[in-house]
PAMAR-152718 format. One record per residue (C-alpha): residue number from 1; residue in three letters; x, y, z. Coordinates in steps of 0.5 Angstrom, whole numbers, plus 2048, in hexadecimal, padded with zeros to 3 digits. Layout:
<rs>
 seq type  c1  c2  c3
 NUM  Ala   X   Y   Z
...
</rs>
This chain:
<rs>
 seq type  c1  c2  c3
   1  Met 800 800 800
   2  Arg 803 807 7FE
   3  Thr 804 80C 804
   4  Ala 804 812 800
   5  Ile 7FD 814 7FE
   6  Ala 7FB 817 7F8
   7  Pro 7F5 81C 7F7
   8  Tyr 7EF 81A 7F3
   9  Glu 7F0 813 7F3
  10  Ser 7EA 812 7F8
  11  Met 7E3 815 7F9
  12  Arg 7E5 816 800
  13  Pro 7EB 818 803
  14  Val 7EF 813 807
  15  Val 7EE 814 80F
  16  Met 7F5 814 812
  17  Gly 7F7 815 819
  18  Thr 7FC 813 81E
  19  Arg 7F8 811 824
  20  His 7F2 80D 823
  21  Ala 7ED 80C 81D
  22  Ala 7E6 809 81C
  23  Ser 7E2 807 816
  24  Ala 7DB 805 816
  25  Gly 7D5 803 812
  26  His 7D1 80A 815
  27  Tyr 7D5 810 816
  28  Leu 7D1 811 81D
  29  Ala 7D4 80A 81F
  30  Thr 7DB 80C 81D
  31  Glu 7DA 813 821
  32  Ala 7D8 80F 827
  33  Ala 7DE 80A 826
  34  Phe 7E2 810 825
  35  Gln 7E0 814 82C
  36  Ile 7E2 80E 830
  37  Leu 7E9 80E 82D
  38  Glu 7E9 815 82F
  39  Ala 7E7 814 836
  40  Gly 7EC 80F 837
  41  Gly 7E9 808 835
  42  Asn 7ED 803 831
  43  Ala 7EB 800 82A
  44  Val 7E6 7FB 82E
  45  Asp 7E2 800 831
  46  Ala 7E2 804 82B
  47  Gly 7E0 7FE 827
  48  Val 7DA 7FC 82C
  49  Ala 7D8 803 82C
  50  Gly 7D8 804 824
  51  Gly 7D4 7FD 824
  52  Leu 7CF 7FF 829
  53  Ala 7CD 805 825
  54  Leu 7CD 801 81E
  55  Gly 7C7 7FD 822
  56  Val 7C3 804 822
  57  Leu 7C6 808 81C
  58  Glu 7C5 802 817
  59  Ser 7C0 7FE 81B
  60  Glu 7BD 7FC 814
  61  Tyr 7C4 7F8 813
  62  Val 7C6 7F7 81A
  63  Gly 7C3 7F5 821
  64  Ile 7C5 7F6 828
  65  Ala 7C2 7EF 829
  66  Gly 7C5 7EC 823
  67  Val 7CC 7E9 821
  68  Ala 7D3 7ED 822
  69  Pro 7D9 7E9 820
  70  Ile 7E0 7EC 822
  71  Leu 7E7 7EC 821
  72  Ile 7EC 7EF 826
  73  Tyr 7F3 7F0 825
  74  Leu 7F7 7F1 82C
  75  Ala 7FD 7F5 82A
  76  Lys 801 7F4 831
  77  Thr 801 7EC 830
  78  Gly 800 7EC 828
  79  Glu 7FA 7E7 829
  80  Val 7F4 7E7 825
  81  Ile 7ED 7E5 828
  82  Thr 7E6 7E3 825
  83  Leu 7E0 7E4 828
  84  Asp 7DA 7E0 824
  85  Gly 7D4 7E5 826
  86  Val 7CF 7E0 824
  87  Gly 7CA 7DC 828
  88  Gly 7C8 7D5 826
  89  Trp 7C1 7D2 824
  90  Pro 7BC 7D2 82A
  91  Lys 7BC 7CB 82D
  92  Ala 7B5 7C9 82A
  93  Ala 7B7 7CB 823
  94  Thr 7B9 7C5 81E
  95  Ser 7B9 7C4 816
  96  Asp 7B3 7BF 817
  97  Tyr 7AF 7C5 81A
  98  Phe 7B0 7C9 814
  99  Gln 7AF 7C3 80F
 100  Lys 7A9 7C1 812
 101  Asn 7A6 7C8 814
 102  His 7A8 7CD 80E
 103  Lys 7AA 7C9 808
 104  Gly 7B2 7C9 80A
 105  Glu 7B2 7D1 80A
 106  Ile 7B4 7D5 810
 107  Pro 7AE 7DA 810
 108  Arg 7AE 7E1 811
 109  Gly 7AD 7E3 819
 110  Val 7AE 7E0 81F
 111  Leu 7B0 7DA 81D
 112  Arg 7B6 7DC 81A
 113  Ser 7B9 7DF 821
 114  Val 7BF 7DC 824
 115  Val 7C2 7DE 82A
 116  Pro 7C5 7E5 82A
 117  Gly 7CC 7E5 82A
 118  Ala 7CE 7EC 829
 119  Pro 7CC 7EF 830
 120  Ser 7D1 7E9 833
 121  Ser 7D6 7EB 82E
 122  Trp 7D7 7F2 82F
 123  Met 7D7 7F1 837
 124  Glu 7DC 7EB 837
 125  Ala 7E0 7EF 832
 126  Leu 7DF 7F6 837
 127  Ser 7E0 7F2 83D
 128  Arg 7E7 7EE 83B
 129  Tyr 7EA 7F3 837
 130  Gly 7E7 7FA 838
 131  Thr 7E8 7FF 83D
 132  Met 7E1 802 83E
 133  Ser 7DA 801 841
 134  Phe 7D4 7FE 83C
 135  Gly 7D1 805 83E
 136  Glu 7D7 809 83B
 137  Val 7D7 805 835
 138  Ser 7D0 805 834
 139  Ala 7CE 80C 835
 140  Ala 7CE 80E 82E
 141  Ala 7CA 809 82C
 142  Ile 7C5 80A 832
 143  Arg 7C5 812 82F
 144  Phe 7C3 810 828
 145  Ala 7BE 80B 82A
 146  Ser 7BA 80F 82F
 147  Glu 7BB 816 82C
 148  Gly 7BC 814 825
 149  Phe 7C0 815 81F
 150  Val 7BF 818 818
 151  Met 7BC 813 814
 152  Tyr 7C1 812 80E
 153  Pro 7BF 811 806
 154  Met 7C1 809 806
 155  Met 7BD 807 80C
 156  Ala 7B7 80B 80A
 157  Asp 7B7 808 804
 158  Leu 7B8 801 807
 159  Leu 7B2 802 80C
 160  Ala 7AE 805 807
 161  Gly 7AF 7FF 802
 162  Glu 7AD 7FA 808
 163  Ala 7A7 7FE 80B
 164  Lys 7A2 7F9 809
 165  Ala 7A6 7F3 80D
 166  Leu 7A7 7F8 813
 167  Ala 7A0 7FA 813
 168  Ala 79E 7F2 814
 169  Trp 7A1 7F2 81B
 170  Pro 79E 7F7 820
 171  Ser 7A4 7F8 824
 172  Ser 7A9 7FA 81E
 173  Ala 7A4 7FE 81B
 174  Ala 7A3 802 821
 175  Val 7AB 804 821
 176  Phe 7AC 804 819
 177  Leu 7A5 807 817
 178  Pro 7A4 80C 81C
 179  Gly 79E 810 819
 180  Gly 79C 80A 814
 181  Arg 7A3 80B 810
 182  Thr 7AA 80A 810
 183  Pro 7AF 810 812
 184  Arg 7B1 814 80C
 185  Ala 7B8 817 80B
 186  Gly 7BA 81D 810
 187  Glu 7B5 81B 815
 188  Val 7B7 819 81C
 189  Phe 7B6 812 81D
 190  Gln 7B5 80F 825
 191  Gln 7B5 808 827
 192  Lys 7B3 80A 82F
 193  Asp 7B2 803 831
 194  Leu 7B9 801 82E
 195  Gly 7BC 806 832
 196  Arg 7B8 804 839
 197  Thr 7BB 7FD 838
 198  Leu 7C2 7FF 837
 199  Gln 7C1 804 83D
 200  Tyr 7BE 7FE 841
 201  Met 7C5 7FA 840
 202  Val 7C9 800 842
 203  Asp 7C5 801 848
 204  Gln 7C6 7FA 84A
 205  Glu 7CD 7FB 849
 206  Arg 7CD 801 84E
 207  Lys 7CB 7FD 853
 208  Ala 7D0 7F8 853
 209  Leu 7D6 7FD 851
 210  Lys 7D6 7FF 858
 211  Ala 7D7 7F9 85C
 212  Gly 7DB 7F5 856
 213  Gly 7DE 7F9 852
 214  Arg 7DE 7FA 84A
 215  Lys 7DE 7F3 848
 216  Ala 7D8 7F1 84D
 217  Gly 7D4 7F7 84A
 218  Ile 7D5 7F5 843
 219  Lys 7D3 7EE 845
 220  Ala 7CD 7F1 849
 221  Ala 7CB 7F4 842
 222  Arg 7CC 7EE 83E
 223  Asp 7C8 7EA 843
 224  Ala 7C2 7EF 843
 225  Phe 7C2 7ED 83B
 226  Tyr 7C2 7E6 83C
 227  Lys 7C0 7E4 843
 228  Gly 7BC 7EA 845
 229  Asp 7B5 7EE 843
 230  Ile 7B8 7EE 83B
 231  Ala 7B8 7E7 83B
 232  Arg 7B2 7E6 83E
 233  Thr 7AE 7EB 83A
 234  Ile 7B1 7E7 833
 235  Asp 7AF 7E0 836
 236  Lys 7A8 7E3 837
 237  Phe 7A7 7E6 831
 238  Tyr 7AA 7E0 82D
 239  Arg 7A6 7DB 831
 240  Ala 79F 7DF 82F
 241  Asn 7A1 7DF 828
 242  Gly 7A4 7D8 826
 243  Gly 7AB 7D9 826
 244  Leu 7B0 7D4 829
 245  Leu 7B5 7D8 82D
 246  Thr 7B4 7D8 834
 247  Tyr 7B7 7DB 83B
 248  Asp 7BB 7D5 83C
 249  Asp 7BE 7D6 835
 250  Leu 7C0 7DD 836
 251  Ala 7C3 7DC 83E
 252  Ser 7C7 7D6 83C
 253  Tyr 7CB 7DA 836
 254  Lys 7D2 7DB 836
 255  Thr 7D7 7DF 831
 256  Asn 7DC 7DA 82E
 257  Tyr 7E3 7DD 82E
 258  Glu 7E7 7DA 828
 259  Thr 7EE 7DA 825
 260  Pro 7ED 7DD 81E
 261  Met 7EF 7DA 817
 262  Lys 7F5 7DD 814
 263  Thr 7F8 7DD 80D
 264  Arg 7FE 7E1 809
 265  Phe 7FC 7E5 803
 266  Ala 801 7EA 7FF
 267  Gly 806 7EA 805
 268  Val 800 7EC 80A
 269  Asp 7FD 7E7 80F
 270  Val 7F5 7E7 80F
 271  Trp 7F1 7E5 815
 272  Gly 7EA 7E3 814
 273  Cys 7E5 7DF 818
 274  Gly 7E3 7D7 818
 275  Pro 7DE 7D3 814
 276  Trp 7D8 7D5 818
 277  Cys 7D8 7DB 813
 278  Gln 7DB 7DC 80C
 279  Gly 7E1 7DF 80F
 280  Pro 7E6 7D9 80C
 281  Met 7E3 7DA 805
 282  Phe 7E6 7E1 805
 283  Leu 7ED 7DE 807
 284  Gln 7EC 7D8 802
 285  Gln 7EB 7DD 7FD
 286  Leu 7F2 7E0 7FF
 287  Asn 7F5 7D9 7FF
 288  Ile 7F3 7D8 7F8
 289  Leu 7F5 7DF 7F5
 290  Asp 7FC 7DF 7F9
 291  Gly 7FF 7DB 7F3
 292  Val 7FC 7E0 7EE
 293  Asp 800 7E6 7EB
 294  Leu 7FA 7EA 7EC
 295  Lys 7FD 7F1 7EA
 296  Ala 7FF 7EE 7E4
 297  Leu 7F8 7ED 7E2
 298  Gly 7F6 7F4 7E3
 299  His 7F2 7F7 7E8
 300  Asn 7EA 7F6 7E6
 301  Ser 7EC 7F3 7DF
 302  Ala 7E8 7ED 7DD
 303  Pro 7EE 7E8 7DE
 304  Tyr 7EE 7EB 7E5
 305  Ile 7E7 7EB 7E7
 306  His 7E6 7E4 7E4
 307  Thr 7EB 7E1 7E8
 308  Leu 7E9 7E4 7EF
 309  Thr 7E1 7E2 7ED
 310  Glu 7E3 7DB 7EC
 311  Ala 7E7 7DB 7F2
 312  Ile 7E1 7DD 7F6
 313  Lys 7DD 7D8 7F3
 314  Leu 7E2 7D2 7F5
 315  Thr 7E2 7D5 7FC
 316  Ala 7DA 7D5 7FC
 317  Ala 7DA 7CE 7FA
 318  Asp 7DE 7CC 800
 319  Arg 7DA 7D1 804
 320  Glu 7D3 7CD 802
 321  Ala 7D6 7C6 803
 322  Tyr 7DA 7C7 80A
 323  Phe 7D9 7CD 80E
 324  Gly 7D5 7CD 814
 325  Asp 7D5 7CD 81B
 326  Pro 7DB 7C9 81D
 327  Asn 7D8 7C7 824
 328  Phe 7D3 7C3 820
 329  Val 7D6 7C1 819
 330  Lys 7DE 7BF 817
 331  Val 7E1 7C5 813
 332  Pro 7E7 7C2 80F
 333  Met 7EA 7CA 810
 334  Ala 7F1 7C8 811
 335  Lys 7F1 7C5 80A
 336  Leu 7EC 7CA 807
 337  Ala 7F1 7D0 809
 338  Ser 7F7 7CD 807
 339  Lys 7FB 7D0 802
 340  Glu 7FC 7C9 7FE
 341  Tyr 7F4 7C9 7FE
 342  Gly 7F4 7D0 7FB
 343  Lys 7F9 7CE 7F5
 344  Gln 7F4 7C8 7F4
 345  Arg 7EE 7CD 7F3
 346  Arg 7F2 7D2 7EF
 347  Asp 7F4 7CD 7EA
 348  Met 7ED 7CC 7E9
 349  Ile 7EC 7D3 7E6
 350  Arg 7EC 7D3 7DF
 351  Pro 7EE 7DA 7DC
 352  Asp 7E9 7DA 7D6
 353  Arg 7E3 7D7 7D9
 354  Ala 7DF 7D8 7DF
 355  Phe 7DB 7D3 7E3
 356  Pro 7D4 7D3 7E1
 357  Asp 7D2 7D2 7E8
 358  Met 7D5 7D0 7EF
 359  Pro 7DB 7CC 7EE
 360  Pro 7DC 7C5 7F1
 361  Ala 7DE 7C6 7F9
 362  Gly 7E4 7C2 7FB
 363  Val 7E4 7BB 7FD
 364  Phe 7E7 7B8 803
 365  Gly 7E7 7B1 804
 366  Ser 7E0 7AF 803
 367  Lys 7DD 7B6 805
 368  Gly 7DC 7BC 800
 369  Lys 7D7 7BD 7FA
 370  Gly 7DB 7BC 7F4
 371  Gly 7D5 7BE 7EF
 372  Gly 7D4 7C5 7F0
 373  Gly 7CE 7C9 7EE
 374  Ser 7CA 7CE 7F2
 375  Gly 7C3 7CB 7F4
 376  Arg 7BD 7CF 7F3
 377  Ile 7BE 7D5 7EE
 378  Ala 7BC 7DC 7F0
 379  Thr 7B5 7DF 7EE
 380  Arg 7B7 7E6 7F0
 381  Ser 7BE 7EA 7F0
 382  Pro 7C2 7E9 7F6
 383  Ala 7C0 7F0 7F9
 384  Asp 7BF 7ED 800
 385  Pro 7BE 7F4 805
 386  Tyr 7C0 7F0 80B
 387  Asp 7C7 7F2 80C
 388  Thr 7CC 7F4 811
 389  Ser 7D1 7F9 813
 390  Tyr 7D8 7FA 815
 391  Val 7DD 7FD 81A
 392  Ala 7E5 7FE 81A
 393  Val 7E9 801 820
 394  Val 7F0 802 821
 395  Asp 7F3 805 827
 396  Arg 7F9 809 82A
 397  His 7FC 803 82D
 398  Gly 7FB 7FF 826
 399  Asn 7F5 7FB 828
 400  Ala 7F0 7F9 822
 401  Phe 7E9 7F8 822
 402  Ser 7E5 7F5 81D
 403  Gly 7DE 7F3 81D
 404  Thr 7D8 7F1 819
 405  Pro 7D1 7F2 81C
 406  Ser 7CB 7F0 819
 407  Asp 7C4 7EE 819
 408  Gly 7BF 7F4 818
 409  Asn 7B8 7F5 81A
 410  Met 7B4 7F3 813
 411  Met 7B4 7EB 814
 412  Ala 7B0 7EA 81B
 413  Pro 7AB 7EF 81F
 414  Ile 7AE 7F3 824
 415  Val 7AD 7F0 82B
 416  Pro 7A8 7F5 82E
 417  Gly 7AB 7FA 833
 418  Thr 7B2 7F8 832
 419  Gly 7B4 7FB 82B
 420  Leu 7B7 7F5 829
 421  Val 7B7 7F0 824
 422  Val 7BA 7E9 826
 423  Ser 7BF 7E7 821
 424  Thr 7BC 7E4 81B
 425  Arg 7C3 7E1 819
 426  Gly 7BF 7DA 818
 427  Tyr 7BD 7DC 811
 428  Gln 7C5 7DA 80F
 429  Ser 7C4 7D3 811
 430  Trp 7C1 7CD 80D
 431  Ala 7BB 7C9 80F
 432  Asp 7BE 7C3 80B
 433  Pro 7C2 7BF 810
 434  Arg 7C7 7BD 80B
 435  His 7CA 7C4 80B
 436  Pro 7D0 7C6 80F
 437  Ser 7CC 7CC 811
 438  Ser 7C5 7C8 813
 439  Val 7C1 7CA 819
 440  Ala 7C2 7C7 81F
 441  Pro 7C1 7C8 827
 442  Gly 7C7 7CD 829
 443  Lys 7CA 7CD 822
 444  Arg 7CD 7D4 81F
 445  Pro 7CA 7D6 818
 446  Arg 7D0 7D7 813
 447  Leu 7D1 7DF 813
 448  Thr 7D2 7E3 80E
 449  Pro 7D5 7E8 812
 450  Asn 7DD 7E7 813
 451  Pro 7E1 7ED 815
 452  Ala 7E9 7EC 813
 453  Leu 7F0 7EF 815
 454  Ala 7F6 7F0 811
 455  Met 7FD 7F1 814
 456  Val 804 7F0 813
 457  Lys 808 7F0 81A
 458  Gly 80B 7F6 81B
 459  Lys 809 7FA 815
 460  Phe 801 7FB 815
 461  Val 7FB 7F8 818
 462  Met 7F4 7F9 814
 463  Pro 7ED 7F7 816
 464  Phe 7E8 7F7 811
 465  Gly 7E1 7F4 80E
 466  Thr 7DB 7F6 80B
 467  Pro 7D3 7F4 80B
 468  Gly 7D1 7F1 804
 469  His 7CE 7EA 806
 470  Asp 7D1 7E5 801
 471  Val 7D5 7EB 7FE
 472  Gln 7D9 7EC 804
 473  Thr 7DF 7E8 803
 474  Gln 7DF 7EA 7FC
 475  Ala 7DF 7F2 7FE
 476  Met 7E5 7F0 803
 477  Leu 7E9 7EC 7FE
 478  Gln 7E9 7F2 7F9
 479  Thr 7EB 7F7 7FE
 480  Leu 7F0 7F3 800
 481  Cys 7F3 7F2 7F9
 482  Asn 7F2 7F9 7F8
 483  Met 7F7 7FB 7FE
 484  Phe 7FC 7F6 7FE
 485  Val 7FC 7F4 7F6
 486  Phe 7FB 7FA 7F3
 487  Gly 7FE 7FF 7F8
 488  Met 7F7 803 7F9
 489  His 7F7 808 7FF
 490  Pro 7F1 805 804
 491  Gln 7EB 80A 802
 492  Gln 7ED 809 7FA
 493  Ala 7ED 801 7FC
 494  Val 7E6 801 7FF
 495  Glu 7E3 806 7F9
 496  Glu 7E5 802 7F3
 497  Pro 7E0 7FF 7EF
 498  Arg 7DE 7F8 7F1
 499  Phe 7DB 7F2 7EE
 500  Ala 7D7 7EC 7F2
 501  Thr 7D5 7E5 7F0
 502  Tyr 7CF 7E1 7F2
 503  Ser 7D0 7DB 7EF
 504  Phe 7CF 7D7 7F5
 505  Pro 7C9 7D6 7FA
 506  Ser 7C8 7DC 7FE
 507  Ser 7C9 7DC 806
 508  Ala 7C2 7DE 807
 509  Thr 7BC 7D9 806
 510  Pro 7B9 7D7 801
 511  His 7C1 7D7 7FF
 512  Glu 7C0 7D8 7F8
 513  Ser 7C5 7D9 7F3
 514  Glu 7C7 7DD 7EC
 515  Pro 7CB 7D8 7E8
 516  Gly 7D1 7DB 7E5
 517  Ser 7CF 7E2 7E7
 518  Leu 7D4 7E8 7E7
 519  Lys 7D1 7EF 7EA
 520  Met 7D6 7F5 7E8
 521  Glu 7D6 7FC 7EA
 522  Gly 7D5 801 7E4
 523  Arg 7DC 804 7E5
 524  Ile 7DF 7FE 7E2
 525  Ser 7E0 7FE 7DB
 526  Arg 7DB 7FB 7D6
 527  Asp 7E0 7F8 7D2
 528  Val 7E2 7F4 7D8
 529  Gly 7DB 7F2 7D9
 530  Glu 7DB 7F0 7D2
 531  Arg 7E1 7EB 7D2
 532  Leu 7DE 7E8 7D9
 533  Ala 7D8 7E6 7D5
 534  Lys 7DC 7E3 7D0
 535  Met 7DF 7DF 7D6
 536  Gly 7D8 7DC 7D8
 537  His 7D6 7E1 7DD
 538  Lys 7CF 7E4 7DE
 539  Ile 7D0 7EB 7DE
 540  Thr 7CC 7F0 7E2
 541  Trp 7CE 7F7 7E3
 542  Trp 7CD 7FB 7EA
 543  Pro 7CC 802 7EA
 544  Asp 7D3 806 7EB
 545  Arg 7D3 805 7F2
 546  Asp 7CE 800 7F5
 547  Gln 7CD 7FE 7FC
 548  Leu 7CD 7F7 7FB
 549  Ala 7D4 7F7 7F9
 550  Gly 7D6 7F8 801
 551  Ser 7D8 7FE 805
 552  Val 7DF 7FC 807
 553  Cys 7E2 800 80D
 554  Leu 7E9 7FF 810
 555  Val 7EE 802 814
 556  Tyr 7F6 802 812
 557  Ser 7FB 803 817
 558  Asp 802 804 815
 559  Leu 806 802 81B
 560  Lys 80D 805 818
 561  Ser 80A 80C 816
 562  Gly 805 80C 81C
 563  Val 800 80E 817
 564  Ile 7F9 80C 817
 565  Ser 7F5 80C 811
 566  Ala 7ED 80A 811
 567  Ala 7E9 809 80B
 568  Ala 7E1 808 80A
 569  Asp 7DD 806 804
 570  Phe 7D9 80B 800
 571  Arg 7D4 806 7FE
 572  Arg 7D0 807 805
 573  Ser 7D0 80C 80B
 574  Ala 7D7 80A 80D
 575  Tyr 7DC 80F 810
 576  Ala 7E3 80F 813
 577  Val 7E6 813 818
 578  Ala 7ED 814 81B
 579  Ser 7F1 818 81F
</rs>
């Protein structure tokens, strides 16, 4: 990556400082994280503050009671840690239940709910690696919920598009259709019940702080959610409305701490989460491409786009054949993540011809799917609005935080009086018991959210990630190549035009596919599109900047110069701040 920043290479400037920086999916969430840094908090304190704020500011995409997978880098020890931030299916949930009662589908509403992992993930990270109280880091989120924030165009448009669905649930309509319509851009939007829920947790923390200190206070806030009035209210609502989630499911939940996965690409160590999410798919893409002279192919040329697209398809095939909660299914991750296997998959890429569908998965012994194919063909364009957000922070000590919170308020009703929609991440499971990510009691759905971290010891550290559903790993791959193959500065790297394939089953039920599809932003040359079409890709043109192409945020801390650079994608409402 270049250190000198030339003018006019990006629509926004690279935000630079020498102390700390944050970048998040909404500008006010970035501000919330930055205020914590300015007040003396570390990267974890700030990351949790930004993540909680996103649960209010992007509640169409992110839920306070949703999911929140996190990667943390501790500068003092050099350790990288993962908190999964996703709960399992209720004890009463089985694949057989959905086969018998819902024709193998996981219907919209309370039946999609799994145990919410986000509150525990935020508070476990804060307790173990932060320095502040839950009350301090949640203050901005409480204010945005209780006092309101100014509705912005993207959220206004999404809510308007979902108005009919939201109106079907009286508790959701009371929040998102005040006065009988969705809020318009420029109006102040309040979520007072959500503010009161967060304040209740803070109040329980304050009672425990006096007697037991900071960690005891955070535990009390967590218990208020999973074992207190909030859990009892959720239990009562779900019992009354045919849900499977119970008080016992909530009370017994624990966040999983895990050692993240790692690979090396272009001389850079890249860390991601395990096969309970699609994180390993991203690392596999890097392994396949590490033996290709990508720079010689030319940035966003037809050979370059073709090569990346085929690598993405190959890793998607392995995702469908193997990825799932490793506590329930045996995932041959050591083999899948090896450089040797990456070369085997790389050799399957033809330079002149695209796979017409999802290619065969790798076969290990008697396991694996050799035939390929994507199953159900899409009857609609994959423009699923139920998305995600992201927050990255690096502090003055060199610690880094990378978090991808998700699960908004569109797929199930708000629990009355709480402002919460309980995690609907079950929509990314399969009712087919043969699938590695099938429904089972206590089993985690296979997440699309997958925070990442890149670094070279003694040189730099960079948390990065994006929303975008199945496009997440694709947008992250292109951004990483932009920086470390083509030498772009961070802001240019996140702004460059993108492409994405949907030639594999969607992670969202009903798991449709668009065989051979390749979506490209309009800023890519039409000549490139014509060459790709001749190779067999089915080209669809996005607008010049499309939110479906992701919204990458990152913070790059140069450990030698002391300069911290932050970037935020201009496709959505993301912003970066540094000092």
